[in-house]
C-alpha positions as CSV (number, residue, x, y, z in Angstrom):
1,X,-0.9,-8.8,-8.1
2,X,0.0,-12.1,-9.7
3,X,2.6,-10.3,-11.9
4,X,4.3,-8.8,-8.8
5,X,4.5,-12.2,-7.1
6,X,5.9,-13.7,-10.3
7,X,8.6,-11.0,-10.6
8,X,10.0,-12.0,-7.2
9,X,9.4,-15.7,-7.5
10,X,6.7,-15.9,-4.8
11,X,3.8,-17.4,-6.8
12,X,3.8,-20.5,-4.7
13,X,4.6,-18.8,-1.3
14,X,2.8,-19.6,1.9
15,X,0.2,-16.9,2.5
16,X,-0.2,-15.0,5.8
17,X,-3.3,-13.4,7.3
18,X,-1.9,-10.0,8.1
19,X,0.5,-7.7,6.1
20,X,2.5,-6.5,9.1
21,X,3.9,-8.6,12.0
22,X,2.8,-7.6,15.5
23,X,6.4,-7.6,16.7
24,X,8.0,-4.2,17.0
25,X,10.8,-3.7,14.5
26,X,14.1,-2.6,15.9
27,X,16.9,-1.3,13.9
28,X,19.8,-1.9,16.2
29,X,21.7,-4.2,13.9
30,X,21.6,-2.8,10.4
31,X,22.3,-5.1,7.5
32,X,21.8,-3.4,4.1
33,X,19.7,-5.2,1.6
34,X,21.9,-6.4,-1.3
35,X,19.6,-5.1,-4.1
36,X,18.0,-1.8,-3.2
37,X,16.8,-1.3,-6.7
38,X,14.7,-4.5,-6.5
39,X,13.3,-3.3,-3.1
40,X,12.3,0.1,-4.5
41,X,10.7,-1.5,-7.6
42,X,8.6,-3.9,-5.6
43,X,7.7,-1.3,-3.0
44,X,6.6,1.0,-5.8
45,X,4.5,-1.7,-7.3
46,X,2.8,-2.3,-4.0
47,X,2.3,1.4,-3.6
48,X,0.4,1.3,-7.0
49,X,-1.7,-1.5,-5.6
50,X,-3.0,0.7,-2.8
51,X,-5.2,2.5,-5.3
52,X,-7.6,-0.5,-5.2
53,X,-6.3,-2.2,-2.0
54,X,-6.6,0.2,1.0
55,X,-5.9,-2.7,3.3
56,X,-2.3,-2.5,2.1
57,X,-1.9,1.2,2.8
58,X,-0.3,1.0,6.3
59,X,2.1,-1.8,5.4
60,X,3.2,-0.1,2.2
61,X,3.6,3.2,3.9
62,X,6.0,1.5,6.3
63,X,7.9,-0.1,3.5
64,X,8.2,3.2,1.5
65,X,9.8,5.0,4.5
66,X,12.9,2.9,4.0
67,X,13.3,3.1,0.2
68,X,16.4,5.3,0.4
69,X,18.4,2.6,2.3
70,X,16.5,-0.7,2.7
71,X,17.8,-3.3,5.1
72,X,17.5,-7.0,5.3
73,X,14.7,-6.5,7.9
74,X,12.9,-4.2,5.4
75,X,13.2,-6.9,2.7
76,X,11.7,-9.5,5.1
77,X,8.8,-7.0,5.8
78,X,8.2,-6.5,2.1
79,X,8.1,-10.3,1.5
80,X,5.6,-10.6,4.3
81,X,3.3,-8.1,2.5
82,X,3.7,-10.1,-0.7
83,X,2.7,-13.3,1.3
84,X,-0.4,-11.4,2.5
85,X,-1.1,-10.3,-1.1
86,X,-0.9,-14.0,-2.1
87,X,-3.6,-15.0,0.4
88,X,-5.9,-12.1,-0.6
89,X,-5.8,-12.1,-4.4
90,X,-9.6,-11.9,-4.4
91,X,-9.8,-8.7,-2.4
92,X,-10.3,-5.2,-3.8
93,X,-12.7,-2.2,-3.7
94,X,-16.3,-2.9,-4.4
95,X,-18.5,0.1,-5.4
96,X,-22.2,-0.5,-5.3
97,X,-25.4,1.5,-5.5
98,X,-26.2,3.1,-2.2
99,X,-29.4,4.6,-1.0
100,X,-27.5,6.7,1.5
101,X,-25.6,9.9,0.8
102,X,-24.3,10.1,4.3
103,X,-20.6,10.8,4.8
104,X,-18.8,8.8,7.5
105,X,-15.1,9.2,8.1
106,X,-12.9,7.1,10.4
107,X,-9.5,8.3,11.6
108,X,-6.8,6.6,13.8
109,X,-3.2,7.4,14.7
110,X,-0.5,5.7,16.6
111,X,1.8,7.7,18.9
112,X,5.5,7.8,18.1
113,X,5.2,4.6,16.3
114,X,8.5,4.9,14.4
115,X,11.3,4.0,16.8
116,X,13.8,5.9,14.7
117,X,12.3,9.4,14.5
118,X,9.4,9.0,17.1
119,X,6.9,10.4,14.6
120,X,3.3,9.1,14.5
121,X,1.4,7.5,11.6
122,X,-2.2,8.5,10.8
123,X,-4.7,7.0,8.6
124,X,-8.3,7.7,7.6
125,X,-11.1,6.3,5.5
126,X,-14.0,8.3,4.1
127,X,-17.3,6.6,3.0
128,X,-20.1,8.0,1.0
129,X,-23.0,5.8,1.8
130,X,-21.6,2.3,1.7
131,X,-18.7,3.1,-0.6
132,X,-15.2,3.8,0.4
133,X,-14.2,6.9,-1.7
134,X,-11.0,8.2,0.0
135,X,-8.3,6.8,2.3
136,X,-4.8,7.8,3.4
137,X,-2.1,6.3,5.5
138,X,1.0,8.5,6.1
139,X,3.5,9.5,8.7
140,X,2.8,12.8,10.4
141,X,5.2,15.6,9.5
142,X,5.9,16.7,13.1
143,X,6.5,14.9,16.4
144,X,3.6,14.8,18.9
145,X,3.9,15.0,22.6
146,X,0.9,12.7,23.4
147,X,-1.4,10.2,21.8
148,X,-4.2,12.9,22.1
149,X,-2.1,15.3,20.0
150,X,-1.4,12.5,17.4
151,X,-5.2,11.8,17.2
152,X,-6.0,15.5,16.8
153,X,-3.5,15.8,13.9
154,X,-5.2,12.8,12.3
155,X,-8.6,14.4,12.8
156,X,-7.4,17.6,11.3
157,X,-6.3,15.7,8.2
158,X,-9.6,13.8,7.8
159,X,-11.6,17.0,8.5
160,X,-9.8,18.8,5.7
161,X,-10.6,15.9,3.4
162,X,-14.3,15.8,4.4
163,X,-14.6,19.5,4.0
164,X,-13.3,19.3,0.5
165,X,-15.6,16.4,-0.3
166,X,-18.7,18.2,1.0
167,X,-17.7,21.3,-1.1
168,X,-17.3,19.1,-4.2
169,X,-20.6,17.4,-3.7
170,X,-22.3,20.8,-3.2
171,X,-20.6,22.1,-6.3
172,X,-21.9,19.3,-8.5
173,X,-25.4,19.6,-7.0
174,X,-25.5,16.6,-4.7
175,X,-25.4,18.0,-1.1
176,X,-24.9,15.4,1.7
177,X,-28.2,14.3,3.3
178,X,-26.9,15.0,6.8
179,X,-23.8,16.5,8.5
180,X,-20.7,14.3,8.1
181,X,-19.8,12.1,11.1
182,X,-16.2,11.7,12.1
183,X,-15.1,8.7,14.1
184,X,-11.6,8.5,15.6
185,X,-9.4,6.3,17.7
186,X,-9.4,2.6,18.2
187,X,-12.5,2.6,20.4
188,X,-14.9,4.1,17.9
189,X,-15.2,7.6,19.6
190,X,-17.5,10.0,17.8
């Protein structure tokens, strides 16, 4: 993380507490970023960080959607993520011994979150006991007609992941202690 900050000259930047601004990004005035290769290189480095930093998944997903033709706005968003990284250098995955073999999965989706193509973004996290073992944040392949449909597509994705995980655990002789629980939406529905 420090090397990435050093590459872009942001070692002494002011940190922020969130990787994405709450303001909606609009793309009415498009100003191309002067060095798209630099943008792609840094977005790729941040994508590599998501292996141990799931908190960056959503923000990096947004950045990578614009790698083909980054704008000045995209560059500002990338720099914000780097400022967030600066303030969270001590974060990462922690794997610890767990007495529970219960599987819990959490899924959430926005609805038509991208103003350009109106596609939704879904994400999920799967825990085995207390340990996060799988997570994804990605744009849905098709447009949805409602927030319910977007949530259902997200649930389908996490269900497939949990089904595969249960199969894997059974195959290696460690069946889950109880049926997996799936939680969805921003209100903790079960």
